Biotite code that builds the C-alpha atoms (Angstrom):
import biotite.structure as struc

atoms = struc.array([
    struc.Atom([-73.668, 105.322, -105.823], chain_id="A", res_id=1, res_name="MET", atom_name="CA", element="C"),
    struc.Atom([-76.886, 106.236, -107.706], chain_id="A", res_id=2, res_name="LYS", atom_name="CA", element="C"),
    struc.Atom([-78.755, 106.321, -104.199], chain_id="A", res_id=3, res_name="ASN", atom_name="CA", element="C"),
    struc.Atom([-76.169, 108.725, -102.951], chain_id="A", res_id=4, res_name="MET", atom_name="CA", element="C"),
    struc.Atom([-76.942, 111.210, -105.660], chain_id="A", res_id=5, res_name="LYS", atom_name="CA", element="C"),
    struc.Atom([-80.722, 111.043, -104.941], chain_id="A", res_id=6, res_name="TYR", atom_name="CA", element="C"),
    struc.Atom([-80.067, 111.598, -101.389], chain_id="A", res_id=7, res_name="VAL", atom_name="CA", element="C"),
    struc.Atom([-78.029, 114.810, -101.766], chain_id="A", res_id=8, res_name="SER", atom_name="CA", element="C"),
    struc.Atom([-80.602, 116.191, -104.118], chain_id="A", res_id=9, res_name="ASN", atom_name="CA", element="C"),
    struc.Atom([-83.128, 115.410, -101.450], chain_id="A", res_id=10, res_name="ALA", atom_name="CA", element="C"),
    struc.Atom([-81.124, 117.143, -99.080], chain_id="A", res_id=11, res_name="ALA", atom_name="CA", element="C"),
    struc.Atom([-80.559, 120.251, -101.222], chain_id="A", res_id=12, res_name="VAL", atom_name="CA", element="C"),
    struc.Atom([-84.381, 120.258, -101.775], chain_id="A", res_id=13, res_name="GLN", atom_name="CA", element="C"),
    struc.Atom([-85.135, 120.165, -98.176], chain_id="A", res_id=14, res_name="VAL", atom_name="CA", element="C"),
    struc.Atom([-82.626, 122.925, -97.562], chain_id="A", res_id=15, res_name="VAL", atom_name="CA", element="C"),
    struc.Atom([-84.065, 125.089, -100.195], chain_id="A", res_id=16, res_name="ILE", atom_name="CA", element="C"),
    struc.Atom([-87.591, 124.319, -99.080], chain_id="A", res_id=17, res_name="PHE", atom_name="CA", element="C"),
    struc.Atom([-86.857, 125.549, -95.609], chain_id="A", res_id=18, res_name="TYR", atom_name="CA", element="C"),
    struc.Atom([-84.947, 128.682, -96.776], chain_id="A", res_id=19, res_name="LEU", atom_name="CA", element="C"),
    struc.Atom([-87.946, 129.855, -98.795], chain_id="A", res_id=20, res_name="LEU", atom_name="CA", element="C"),
    struc.Atom([-90.202, 129.141, -96.050], chain_id="A", res_id=21, res_name="TRP", atom_name="CA", element="C"),
    struc.Atom([-87.969, 130.984, -93.462], chain_id="A", res_id=22, res_name="PHE", atom_name="CA", element="C"),
    struc.Atom([-87.844, 133.818, -96.026], chain_id="A", res_id=23, res_name="GLY", atom_name="CA", element="C"),
    struc.Atom([-91.727, 133.917, -96.239], chain_id="A", res_id=24, res_name="SER", atom_name="CA", element="C"),
    struc.Atom([-92.065, 134.062, -92.494], chain_id="A", res_id=25, res_name="CYS", atom_name="CA", element="C"),
    struc.Atom([-89.457, 136.915, -92.126], chain_id="A", res_id=26, res_name="GLY", atom_name="CA", element="C"),
    struc.Atom([-91.289, 138.699, -94.951], chain_id="A", res_id=27, res_name="LEU", atom_name="CA", element="C"),
    struc.Atom([-94.534, 138.282, -92.881], chain_id="A", res_id=28, res_name="PHE", atom_name="CA", element="C"),
    struc.Atom([-92.846, 139.747, -89.956], chain_id="A", res_id=29, res_name="ILE", atom_name="CA", element="C"),
    struc.Atom([-91.971, 142.811, -92.173], chain_id="A", res_id=30, res_name="LEU", atom_name="CA", element="C"),
    struc.Atom([-95.659, 142.834, -93.120], chain_id="A", res_id=31, res_name="ASN", atom_name="CA", element="C"),
    struc.Atom([-96.707, 143.375, -89.449], chain_id="A", res_id=32, res_name="ILE", atom_name="CA", element="C"),
    struc.Atom([-94.072, 146.269, -89.016], chain_id="A", res_id=33, res_name="VAL", atom_name="CA", element="C"),
    struc.Atom([-95.550, 147.972, -91.994], chain_id="A", res_id=34, res_name="THR", atom_name="CA", element="C"),
    struc.Atom([-99.326, 147.296, -91.345], chain_id="A", res_id=35, res_name="THR", atom_name="CA", element="C"),
    struc.Atom([-99.441, 148.590, -87.775], chain_id="A", res_id=36, res_name="LEU", atom_name="CA", element="C"),
    struc.Atom([-98.661, 152.123, -88.749], chain_id="A", res_id=37, res_name="PRO", atom_name="CA", element="C"),
    struc.Atom([-101.179, 151.755, -91.509], chain_id="A", res_id=38, res_name="ALA", atom_name="CA", element="C"),
    struc.Atom([-103.812, 150.680, -89.220], chain_id="A", res_id=39, res_name="LEU", atom_name="CA", element="C"),
    struc.Atom([-102.997, 153.516, -86.773], chain_id="A", res_id=40, res_name="ARG", atom_name="CA", element="C"),
    struc.Atom([-103.447, 155.948, -89.623], chain_id="A", res_id=41, res_name="ALA", atom_name="CA", element="C"),
    struc.Atom([-106.774, 154.477, -90.651], chain_id="A", res_id=42, res_name="ILE", atom_name="CA", element="C"),
    struc.Atom([-107.796, 154.745, -86.827], chain_id="A", res_id=43, res_name="ALA", atom_name="CA", element="C"),
    struc.Atom([-106.922, 158.181, -86.880], chain_id="A", res_id=44, res_name="ILE", atom_name="CA", element="C"),
    struc.Atom([-108.711, 158.996, -90.061], chain_id="A", res_id=45, res_name="ALA", atom_name="CA", element="C"),
    struc.Atom([-111.826, 157.419, -88.548], chain_id="A", res_id=46, res_name="PHE", atom_name="CA", element="C"),
    struc.Atom([-111.570, 159.870, -85.422], chain_id="A", res_id=47, res_name="GLY", atom_name="CA", element="C"),
    struc.Atom([-109.646, 157.838, -82.945], chain_id="A", res_id=48, res_name="ALA", atom_name="CA", element="C"),
    struc.Atom([-108.396, 159.970, -79.939], chain_id="A", res_id=49, res_name="ASP", atom_name="CA", element="C"),
    struc.Atom([-105.651, 159.507, -77.387], chain_id="A", res_id=50, res_name="GLN", atom_name="CA", element="C"),
    struc.Atom([-107.663, 157.040, -75.384], chain_id="A", res_id=51, res_name="TRP", atom_name="CA", element="C"),
    struc.Atom([-108.547, 154.716, -78.199], chain_id="A", res_id=52, res_name="THR", atom_name="CA", element="C"),
    struc.Atom([-105.415, 154.709, -80.064], chain_id="A", res_id=53, res_name="LEU", atom_name="CA", element="C"),
    struc.Atom([-103.579, 152.222, -77.557], chain_id="A", res_id=54, res_name="PRO", atom_name="CA", element="C"),
    struc.Atom([-106.552, 149.914, -77.777], chain_id="A", res_id=55, res_name="ALA", atom_name="CA", element="C"),
    struc.Atom([-106.372, 150.058, -81.656], chain_id="A", res_id=56, res_name="VAL", atom_name="CA", element="C"),
    struc.Atom([-102.604, 149.294, -81.428], chain_id="A", res_id=57, res_name="HIS", atom_name="CA", element="C"),
    struc.Atom([-102.969, 146.353, -79.112], chain_id="A", res_id=58, res_name="ARG", atom_name="CA", element="C"),
    struc.Atom([-105.844, 144.794, -80.762], chain_id="A", res_id=59, res_name="PHE", atom_name="CA", element="C"),
    struc.Atom([-104.383, 145.132, -83.988], chain_id="A", res_id=60, res_name="SER", atom_name="CA", element="C"),
    struc.Atom([-100.873, 143.635, -82.770], chain_id="A", res_id=61, res_name="LEU", atom_name="CA", element="C"),
    struc.Atom([-102.967, 140.805, -81.300], chain_id="A", res_id=62, res_name="LEU", atom_name="CA", element="C"),
    struc.Atom([-104.834, 140.254, -84.494], chain_id="A", res_id=63, res_name="GLY", atom_name="CA", element="C"),
    struc.Atom([-101.618, 140.354, -86.766], chain_id="A", res_id=64, res_name="LEU", atom_name="CA", element="C"),
    struc.Atom([-99.902, 138.099, -84.326], chain_id="A", res_id=65, res_name="ALA", atom_name="CA", element="C"),
    struc.Atom([-102.701, 135.432, -84.734], chain_id="A", res_id=66, res_name="VAL", atom_name="CA", element="C"),
    struc.Atom([-102.595, 135.943, -88.524], chain_id="A", res_id=67, res_name="ALA", atom_name="CA", element="C"),
    struc.Atom([-98.849, 135.340, -88.441], chain_id="A", res_id=68, res_name="ALA", atom_name="CA", element="C"),
    struc.Atom([-99.347, 131.991, -86.532], chain_id="A", res_id=69, res_name="VAL", atom_name="CA", element="C"),
    struc.Atom([-101.989, 131.035, -89.188], chain_id="A", res_id=70, res_name="VAL", atom_name="CA", element="C"),
    struc.Atom([-99.696, 132.097, -92.045], chain_id="A", res_id=71, res_name="PHE", atom_name="CA", element="C"),
    struc.Atom([-96.682, 130.143, -90.719], chain_id="A", res_id=72, res_name="PHE", atom_name="CA", element="C"),
    struc.Atom([-98.592, 126.930, -90.614], chain_id="A", res_id=73, res_name="PHE", atom_name="CA", element="C"),
    struc.Atom([-100.488, 127.666, -93.788], chain_id="A", res_id=74, res_name="TRP", atom_name="CA", element="C"),
    struc.Atom([-97.430, 128.553, -96.026], chain_id="A", res_id=75, res_name="SER", atom_name="CA", element="C"),
    struc.Atom([-95.347, 125.499, -94.595], chain_id="A", res_id=76, res_name="GLU", atom_name="CA", element="C"),
    struc.Atom([-98.134, 123.093, -95.572], chain_id="A", res_id=77, res_name="ALA", atom_name="CA", element="C"),
    struc.Atom([-98.779, 124.755, -98.951], chain_id="A", res_id=78, res_name="GLY", atom_name="CA", element="C"),
    struc.Atom([-94.970, 124.724, -99.882], chain_id="A", res_id=79, res_name="TYR", atom_name="CA", element="C"),
    struc.Atom([-94.679, 121.220, -98.645], chain_id="A", res_id=80, res_name="ARG", atom_name="CA", element="C"),
    struc.Atom([-97.778, 120.201, -100.835], chain_id="A", res_id=81, res_name="ARG", atom_name="CA", element="C"),
    struc.Atom([-96.148, 122.150, -103.908], chain_id="A", res_id=82, res_name="ALA", atom_name="CA", element="C"),
    struc.Atom([-92.685, 120.535, -103.395], chain_id="A", res_id=83, res_name="SER", atom_name="CA", element="C"),
    struc.Atom([-94.325, 117.026, -103.545], chain_id="A", res_id=84, res_name="LYS", atom_name="CA", element="C"),
    struc.Atom([-95.527, 117.799, -107.107], chain_id="A", res_id=85, res_name="VAL", atom_name="CA", element="C"),
    struc.Atom([-92.126, 119.367, -108.326], chain_id="A", res_id=86, res_name="SER", atom_name="CA", element="C"),
    struc.Atom([-89.541, 121.808, -107.577], chain_id="A", res_id=87, res_name="PHE", atom_name="CA", element="C"),
    struc.Atom([-90.978, 124.306, -110.257], chain_id="A", res_id=88, res_name="GLY", atom_name="CA", element="C"),
    struc.Atom([-94.303, 124.058, -108.660], chain_id="A", res_id=89, res_name="ARG", atom_name="CA", element="C"),
    struc.Atom([-92.634, 124.998, -105.086], chain_id="A", res_id=90, res_name="LEU", atom_name="CA", element="C"),
    struc.Atom([-90.981, 128.124, -106.782], chain_id="A", res_id=91, res_name="LEU", atom_name="CA", element="C"),
    struc.Atom([-94.313, 129.087, -108.305], chain_id="A", res_id=92, res_name="GLN", atom_name="CA", element="C"),
    struc.Atom([-96.148, 128.815, -104.972], chain_id="A", res_id=93, res_name="ALA", atom_name="CA", element="C"),
    struc.Atom([-93.231, 130.766, -103.309], chain_id="A", res_id=94, res_name="PHE", atom_name="CA", element="C"),
    struc.Atom([-93.442, 133.597, -106.127], chain_id="A", res_id=95, res_name="ALA", atom_name="CA", element="C"),
    struc.Atom([-97.280, 133.933, -105.618], chain_id="A", res_id=96, res_name="TRP", atom_name="CA", element="C"),
    struc.Atom([-96.972, 134.229, -101.944], chain_id="A", res_id=97, res_name="VAL", atom_name="CA", element="C"),
    struc.Atom([-93.960, 136.681, -102.078], chain_id="A", res_id=98, res_name="THR", atom_name="CA", element="C"),
    struc.Atom([-95.668, 138.806, -104.589], chain_id="A", res_id=99, res_name="GLY", atom_name="CA", element="C"),
    struc.Atom([-98.927, 138.969, -102.266], chain_id="A", res_id=100, res_name="ALA", atom_name="CA", element="C"),
    struc.Atom([-96.579, 139.847, -99.196], chain_id="A", res_id=101, res_name="GLN", atom_name="CA", element="C"),
    struc.Atom([-94.750, 142.555, -101.352], chain_id="A", res_id=102, res_name="LEU", atom_name="CA", element="C"),
    struc.Atom([-98.098, 144.045, -102.324], chain_id="A", res_id=103, res_name="ALA", atom_name="CA", element="C"),
    struc.Atom([-99.228, 144.208, -98.704], chain_id="A", res_id=104, res_name="VAL", atom_name="CA", element="C"),
    struc.Atom([-96.091, 145.961, -97.762], chain_id="A", res_id=105, res_name="ILE", atom_name="CA", element="C"),
    struc.Atom([-96.372, 148.437, -100.497], chain_id="A", res_id=106, res_name="VAL", atom_name="CA", element="C"),
    struc.Atom([-100.086, 149.182, -99.704], chain_id="A", res_id=107, res_name="ILE", atom_name="CA", element="C"),
    struc.Atom([-99.397, 149.461, -96.153], chain_id="A", res_id=108, res_name="ALA", atom_name="CA", element="C"),
    struc.Atom([-96.566, 151.777, -96.750], chain_id="A", res_id=109, res_name="TYR", atom_name="CA", element="C"),
    struc.Atom([-98.642, 154.072, -98.842], chain_id="A", res_id=110, res_name="LEU", atom_name="CA", element="C"),
    struc.Atom([-101.669, 154.141, -96.470], chain_id="A", res_id=111, res_name="ILE", atom_name="CA", element="C"),
    struc.Atom([-100.362, 156.562, -93.889], chain_id="A", res_id=112, res_name="PRO", atom_name="CA", element="C"),
    struc.Atom([-98.791, 158.848, -96.635], chain_id="A", res_id=113, res_name="ARG", atom_name="CA", element="C"),
    struc.Atom([-102.281, 159.011, -98.216], chain_id="A", res_id=114, res_name="MET", atom_name="CA", element="C"),
    struc.Atom([-104.615, 159.197, -95.111], chain_id="A", res_id=115, res_name="VAL", atom_name="CA", element="C"),
    struc.Atom([-102.592, 161.655, -92.875], chain_id="A", res_id=116, res_name="LEU", atom_name="CA", element="C"),
])
């Protein structure tokens, strides 16, 4: 019976691990959505015209997509490493990553309102 309790705790930890990871990935998608208009506003502030704005948008989207793939693998590896130490360490890593993501969202939200 003791082994059954260990298996159920391990299963709960795996479910929580992947819920936190999927939450971080979803928040990164929101980062992309808020960062694209900010990059467009910065390009306009630097004098981009109607011909260069589509290029800025496409290359920004390409760069953010590459950053998303890197982030997905990096966060999964970091969360896995933290979860091997302890559950509290996993929550601490999630809090740091989520805090950084929320800071990026706030800054990206404010840039178009400050620049334009």
